[in-house]
N, C-alpha and C positions, 0 to 999 in steps of 0.2 A: 504494499499500499504506499502510495506516495505521500510525502509530508505536505502539509498545507503551506501555501505561499503566505508571505506577509499580507498580500492583498486580500486573500481569502480570510485570514485571521482578523484583519481590519473590518471586513464586511460582517463577520460574526459579532464582533464587539459592537458595531454600529446597530445591528439588529437588536442586540440586547439593550442598548441605550434607547432605541425607539420604543421597546416594550416598557422599560422603566419610565420613560417620559409619559407614556399613556397612563401608567399607574400614578405618577406624581400629579398629573393634571386632574385625574379623578379625585385623588386625596385632597388636593387644594380646594377643589370645588366642594367636596364634602365638608371640609373645615369651614369654608365660607358660609355654607348653609347654617351651621351651628352658630357661627359668629353673628350672622344676621338675625337669627332667632333670639340670641342673647340680647342683641341691640334692641329688638322690639319689646323684650320683657323688662328692660332696665327701668323705663319710666314708671311702670306699675310697681316696681320694687323700690321706687324712690332712690334710684342709683343714677349717677351721672353717666353720660355716654362714654366718656374717656376716663380710663383709670390707669394713670402712669405706673402705679405699683403693680398692677396685674400685668402690664406690658413688660416691665422689668423681670417679673417672676417668670414669664414665658421665655424670655431671652436667657435667663440663668438656667432654666430647666433644659433648654435646648443645648446649651453649652455642656451641661452635665451628661447629657445623652450622647454627646459626640465621641465617637471612637476613631475618628480620622478616616481618610487621610486629609480631609479638610480641616483647617484651623478653626477653632471656635469663633474667632473674629469674623471669618468668612460666613459661617452659619448665621452669626448675629446680623451681618449685612443682609443676607437673604431674608431672614425672618423680619427684620425691620421693614424691608420693602413689602413683605406680605401684610404686615400690620398696617402700614401706611395705606396700601391699596384698599384694605378692608374698611378703613375709616372713610374713604372716599366713595365706597360702593353704595349704590342706591339700596334703599330698604326693599324687603320682599314685597 
């Protein structure tokens, strides 16, 4: 049996990345639904829409979950962007 070429191995990795991207998009949208539902519930719970302590808690939790190879600062950037987008998202 012939060994795979670098091009074939690259294509396999790309196919895996495409599958992972599909999963990430689905999970981000699932997360967004929960976030929007929480936003809709906050006024009835007499809570402000923006909670900087909760945002920092999320960022710290993500850093603790990180096992690499990304640096925690990079994950923080990604999650900061996700949280920013959610603040700007229209309600359900």
